ZADO-347484 format. One record per residue (C-alpha): residue number from 1; x, y, z. Coordinates in steps of 0.25 Angstrom, whole numbers. Layout:
<recs>
<rec i="NUM" px="X" py="Y" pz="Z"/>
...
</recs>
This chain:
<recs>
<rec i="1" px="-21" py="-21" pz="65"/>
<rec i="2" px="-9" py="-19" pz="73"/>
<rec i="3" px="-5" py="-3" pz="77"/>
<rec i="4" px="9" py="-8" pz="76"/>
<rec i="5" px="6" py="-11" pz="59"/>
<rec i="6" px="-2" py="2" pz="59"/>
<rec i="7" px="9" py="11" pz="64"/>
<rec i="8" px="19" py="4" pz="54"/>
<rec i="9" px="9" py="7" pz="42"/>
<rec i="10" px="10" py="22" pz="47"/>
<rec i="11" px="24" py="23" pz="49"/>
<rec i="12" px="30" py="16" pz="38"/>
<rec i="13" px="21" py="25" pz="29"/>
<rec i="14" px="26" py="38" pz="35"/>
<rec i="15" px="40" py="33" pz="36"/>
<rec i="16" px="40" py="28" pz="22"/>
<rec i="17" px="35" py="42" pz="17"/>
<rec i="18" px="47" py="48" pz="24"/>
<rec i="19" px="57" py="41" pz="15"/>
<rec i="20" px="53" py="52" pz="4"/>
<rec i="21" px="64" py="60" pz="10"/>
<rec i="22" px="74" py="49" pz="7"/>
<rec i="23" px="69" py="43" pz="-6"/>
<rec i="24" px="70" py="54" pz="-17"/>
<rec i="25" px="66" py="53" pz="-32"/>
<rec i="26" px="80" py="49" pz="-34"/>
<rec i="27" px="77" py="36" pz="-26"/>
<rec i="28" px="65" py="33" pz="-34"/>
<rec i="29" px="73" py="19" pz="-36"/>
<rec i="30" px="71" py="16" pz="-22"/>
<rec i="31" px="56" py="19" pz="-21"/>
<rec i="32" px="54" py="11" pz="-34"/>
<rec i="33" px="60" py="-1" pz="-27"/>
<rec i="34" px="52" py="0" pz="-15"/>
<rec i="35" px="39" py="1" pz="-24"/>
<rec i="36" px="42" py="-10" pz="-31"/>
<rec i="37" px="45" py="-20" pz="-17"/>
<rec i="38" px="32" py="-14" pz="-10"/>
<rec i="39" px="25" py="-18" pz="-22"/>
<rec i="40" px="31" py="-31" pz="-24"/>
<rec i="41" px="27" py="-33" pz="-10"/>
<rec i="42" px="14" py="-30" pz="-10"/>
<rec i="43" px="9" py="-38" pz="-21"/>
<rec i="44" px="18" py="-49" pz="-15"/>
<rec i="45" px="9" py="-49" pz="-1"/>
<rec i="46" px="-4" py="-47" pz="-9"/>
<rec i="47" px="-2" py="-60" pz="-16"/>
<rec i="48" px="6" py="-68" pz="-5"/>
<rec i="49" px="-2" py="-63" pz="7"/>
<rec i="50" px="-15" py="-54" pz="5"/>
<rec i="51" px="-20" py="-61" pz="-7"/>
<rec i="52" px="-20" py="-74" pz="-1"/>
<rec i="53" px="-26" py="-69" pz="11"/>
<rec i="54" px="-38" py="-63" pz="5"/>
<rec i="55" px="-42" py="-74" pz="-4"/>
<rec i="56" px="-40" py="-85" pz="8"/>
<rec i="57" px="-53" py="-77" pz="13"/>
<rec i="58" px="-66" py="-81" pz="6"/>
<rec i="59" px="-69" py="-68" pz="-1"/>
<rec i="60" px="-74" py="-69" pz="-14"/>
<rec i="61" px="-72" py="-54" pz="-17"/>
<rec i="62" px="-59" py="-53" pz="-14"/>
<rec i="63" px="-53" py="-52" pz="-28"/>
<rec i="64" px="-62" py="-41" pz="-31"/>
<rec i="65" px="-58" py="-34" pz="-20"/>
<rec i="66" px="-43" py="-35" pz="-24"/>
<rec i="67" px="-47" py="-30" pz="-39"/>
<rec i="68" px="-54" py="-19" pz="-30"/>
<rec i="69" px="-42" py="-15" pz="-21"/>
<rec i="70" px="-34" py="-14" pz="-35"/>
<rec i="71" px="-45" py="-4" pz="-41"/>
<rec i="72" px="-45" py="4" pz="-28"/>
<rec i="73" px="-30" py="6" pz="-29"/>
<rec i="74" px="-30" py="9" pz="-44"/>
<rec i="75" px="-42" py="20" pz="-42"/>
<rec i="76" px="-34" py="25" pz="-29"/>
<rec i="77" px="-22" py="27" pz="-39"/>
<rec i="78" px="-30" py="37" pz="-47"/>
<rec i="79" px="-29" py="46" pz="-35"/>
<rec i="80" px="-14" py="42" pz="-29"/>
<rec i="81" px="-8" py="40" pz="-43"/>
<rec i="82" px="0" py="27" pz="-39"/>
<rec i="83" px="5" py="33" pz="-27"/>
<rec i="84" px="4" py="20" pz="-20"/>
<rec i="85" px="13" py="14" pz="-29"/>
<rec i="86" px="25" py="24" pz="-30"/>
<rec i="87" px="19" py="34" pz="-41"/>
<rec i="88" px="24" py="48" pz="-39"/>
<rec i="89" px="17" py="59" pz="-46"/>
<rec i="90" px="21" py="70" pz="-53"/>
<rec i="91" px="17" py="83" pz="-48"/>
<rec i="92" px="6" py="90" pz="-56"/>
<rec i="93" px="-2" py="103" pz="-58"/>
<rec i="94" px="-15" py="102" pz="-48"/>
<rec i="95" px="-10" py="90" pz="-40"/>
<rec i="96" px="-10" py="97" pz="-25"/>
<rec i="97" px="-21" py="88" pz="-21"/>
<rec i="98" px="-14" py="76" pz="-25"/>
<rec i="99" px="-7" py="73" pz="-12"/>
<rec i="100" px="-22" py="72" pz="-5"/>
<rec i="101" px="-28" py="63" pz="-18"/>
<rec i="102" px="-14" py="55" pz="-16"/>
<rec i="103" px="-16" py="53" pz="0"/>
<rec i="104" px="-31" py="50" pz="-1"/>
<rec i="105" px="-28" py="39" pz="-12"/>
<rec i="106" px="-17" py="33" pz="-3"/>
<rec i="107" px="-25" py="34" pz="8"/>
<rec i="108" px="-37" py="26" pz="3"/>
<rec i="109" px="-25" py="15" pz="-3"/>
<rec i="110" px="-19" py="14" pz="12"/>
<rec i="111" px="-32" py="13" pz="19"/>
<rec i="112" px="-36" py="2" pz="11"/>
<rec i="113" px="-24" py="-5" pz="13"/>
<rec i="114" px="-26" py="-6" pz="29"/>
<rec i="115" px="-41" py="-10" pz="29"/>
<rec i="116" px="-37" py="-25" pz="28"/>
<rec i="117" px="-27" py="-22" pz="39"/>
<rec i="118" px="-37" py="-29" pz="49"/>
<rec i="119" px="-36" py="-42" pz="58"/>
<rec i="120" px="-45" py="-51" pz="50"/>
<rec i="121" px="-32" py="-54" pz="42"/>
<rec i="122" px="-20" py="-62" pz="48"/>
<rec i="123" px="-10" py="-54" pz="54"/>
<rec i="124" px="1" py="-59" pz="43"/>
<rec i="125" px="-8" py="-53" pz="32"/>
<rec i="126" px="-10" py="-40" pz="39"/>
<rec i="127" px="5" py="-38" pz="42"/>
<rec i="128" px="8" py="-42" pz="28"/>
<rec i="129" px="-2" py="-31" pz="22"/>
<rec i="130" px="4" py="-21" pz="32"/>
<rec i="131" px="17" py="-24" pz="27"/>
<rec i="132" px="14" py="-23" pz="12"/>
<rec i="133" px="6" py="-9" pz="16"/>
<rec i="134" px="20" py="-4" pz="22"/>
<rec i="135" px="28" py="-8" pz="10"/>
<rec i="136" px="18" py="-2" pz="1"/>
<rec i="137" px="18" py="11" pz="10"/>
<rec i="138" px="33" py="12" pz="8"/>
<rec i="139" px="33" py="19" pz="-7"/>
<rec i="140" px="19" py="25" pz="-5"/>
<rec i="141" px="23" py="33" pz="7"/>
<rec i="142" px="35" py="37" pz="0"/>
<rec i="143" px="29" py="41" pz="-13"/>
<rec i="144" px="16" py="45" pz="-3"/>
<rec i="145" px="27" py="56" pz="3"/>
<rec i="146" px="34" py="58" pz="-10"/>
<rec i="147" px="23" py="63" pz="-17"/>
<rec i="148" px="17" py="72" pz="-6"/>
<rec i="149" px="30" py="79" pz="-6"/>
<rec i="150" px="29" py="80" pz="-20"/>
<rec i="151" px="15" py="87" pz="-20"/>
<rec i="152" px="21" py="97" pz="-10"/>
<rec i="153" px="16" py="92" pz="3"/>
<rec i="154" px="25" py="96" pz="14"/>
<rec i="155" px="33" py="86" pz="21"/>
<rec i="156" px="23" py="86" pz="35"/>
<rec i="157" px="10" py="86" pz="26"/>
<rec i="158" px="16" py="75" pz="17"/>
<rec i="159" px="18" py="67" pz="30"/>
<rec i="160" px="4" py="69" pz="35"/>
<rec i="161" px="-2" py="64" pz="23"/>
<rec i="162" px="9" py="52" pz="23"/>
<rec i="163" px="2" py="50" pz="37"/>
<rec i="164" px="-10" py="49" pz="32"/>
<rec i="165" px="-8" py="39" pz="21"/>
<rec i="166" px="-1" py="31" pz="33"/>
<rec i="167" px="-13" py="31" pz="42"/>
<rec i="168" px="-21" py="25" pz="30"/>
<rec i="169" px="-18" py="10" pz="30"/>
<rec i="170" px="-21" py="10" pz="46"/>
<rec i="171" px="-34" py="16" pz="45"/>
<rec i="172" px="-39" py="7" pz="34"/>
<rec i="173" px="-33" py="-5" pz="44"/>
<rec i="174" px="-42" py="3" pz="54"/>
<rec i="175" px="-54" py="4" pz="47"/>
<rec i="176" px="-53" py="-11" pz="43"/>
<rec i="177" px="-52" py="-14" pz="58"/>
<rec i="178" px="-64" py="-6" pz="60"/>
<rec i="179" px="-72" py="-14" pz="50"/>
<rec i="180" px="-67" py="-28" pz="56"/>
<rec i="181" px="-71" py="-23" pz="70"/>
<rec i="182" px="-85" py="-17" pz="66"/>
<rec i="183" px="-88" py="-30" pz="55"/>
<rec i="184" px="-91" py="-44" pz="58"/>
<rec i="185" px="-82" py="-56" pz="56"/>
<rec i="186" px="-87" py="-59" pz="42"/>
<rec i="187" px="-83" py="-47" pz="36"/>
<rec i="188" px="-69" py="-53" pz="34"/>
<rec i="189" px="-71" py="-51" pz="19"/>
<rec i="190" px="-71" py="-37" pz="21"/>
<rec i="191" px="-56" py="-37" pz="25"/>
<rec i="192" px="-53" py="-48" pz="15"/>
<rec i="193" px="-58" py="-39" pz="4"/>
<rec i="194" px="-50" py="-27" pz="9"/>
<rec i="195" px="-38" py="-35" pz="8"/>
<rec i="196" px="-41" py="-39" pz="-5"/>
<rec i="197" px="-43" py="-23" pz="-9"/>
<rec i="198" px="-29" py="-20" pz="-4"/>
<rec i="199" px="-24" py="-33" pz="-11"/>
<rec i="200" px="-28" py="-26" pz="-24"/>
<rec i="201" px="-23" py="-13" pz="-19"/>
<rec i="202" px="-9" py="-19" pz="-16"/>
<rec i="203" px="-10" py="-27" pz="-30"/>
<rec i="204" px="-12" py="-13" pz="-37"/>
<rec i="205" px="-1" py="-6" pz="-30"/>
<rec i="206" px="9" py="-17" pz="-30"/>
<rec i="207" px="8" py="-19" pz="-45"/>
<rec i="208" px="8" py="-5" pz="-48"/>
<rec i="209" px="21" py="-3" pz="-41"/>
<rec i="210" px="28" py="-15" pz="-47"/>
<rec i="211" px="24" py="-11" pz="-61"/>
<rec i="212" px="27" py="3" pz="-58"/>
<rec i="213" px="39" py="2" pz="-51"/>
<rec i="214" px="48" py="4" pz="-64"/>
<rec i="215" px="45" py="11" pz="-78"/>
<rec i="216" px="39" py="2" pz="-90"/>
<rec i="217" px="37" py="-8" pz="-79"/>
<rec i="218" px="52" py="-13" pz="-79"/>
<rec i="219" px="58" py="-18" pz="-66"/>
<rec i="220" px="74" py="-20" pz="-65"/>
<rec i="221" px="80" py="-30" pz="-55"/>
<rec i="222" px="80" py="-21" pz="-43"/>
<rec i="223" px="64" py="-19" pz="-45"/>
<rec i="224" px="63" py="-34" pz="-47"/>
<rec i="225" px="71" py="-37" pz="-35"/>
<rec i="226" px="63" py="-27" pz="-27"/>
<rec i="227" px="50" py="-34" pz="-33"/>
<rec i="228" px="55" py="-48" pz="-29"/>
<rec i="229" px="59" py="-43" pz="-13"/>
<rec i="230" px="47" py="-38" pz="-12"/>
<rec i="231" px="40" py="-50" pz="-17"/>
<rec i="232" px="48" py="-60" pz="-8"/>
<rec i="233" px="46" py="-51" pz="5"/>
<rec i="234" px="31" py="-52" pz="2"/>
<rec i="235" px="31" py="-67" pz="1"/>
<rec i="236" px="40" py="-67" pz="14"/>
<rec i="237" px="29" py="-58" pz="21"/>
<rec i="238" px="19" py="-68" pz="16"/>
<rec i="239" px="27" py="-81" pz="21"/>
<rec i="240" px="26" py="-74" pz="36"/>
<rec i="241" px="12" py="-70" pz="32"/>
<rec i="242" px="7" py="-84" pz="31"/>
</recs>
């Protein structure tokens, strides 16, 4: 895994979180469009790049791990309450520990996404996964920073928390690389299943984003075009990847 990709993953989270000072509550329409785009892009690269990669290998339990990833993300949202797909929480009494719970849930989410970023997958597949994570992390980081500020965290502490979150995907990749360097080549299936797990996470997050972008599950023309743009770019990325 190239160190430059790690720096991209970290810097985009920090830069995206900084946008909270520019995009206020009055600009929620922009955030919803950004979420719609990221959800469409995630589901696009999942079906066009990641799913074909996983199911091209002899891994009979791959489908089961996709479902497991879906359930893992569902379980994580018991902690994060949907921050992965742009949910903002109203401040309630007794919520002072919520920033830690939110951070822990999102860190697990980000760590798992980094696990398949190893050399056993083609460079094009790695880069496609990194691009999906980066685009997905833009609205997450923006929402996360806003929630930290909402919970009363000072700006410095909020950025420290955001920095911890930014490190999780590279740390997940390093954990995968550690497994790769210490295990025999016969464990290719380990990485295939870790990718399948991430696909399940992506599918849960992307479908949640697409259904929750607008109230009552309705889309106006602007959101429909945004989704189409996300799918189109995912298709173009898939052409480059292959």
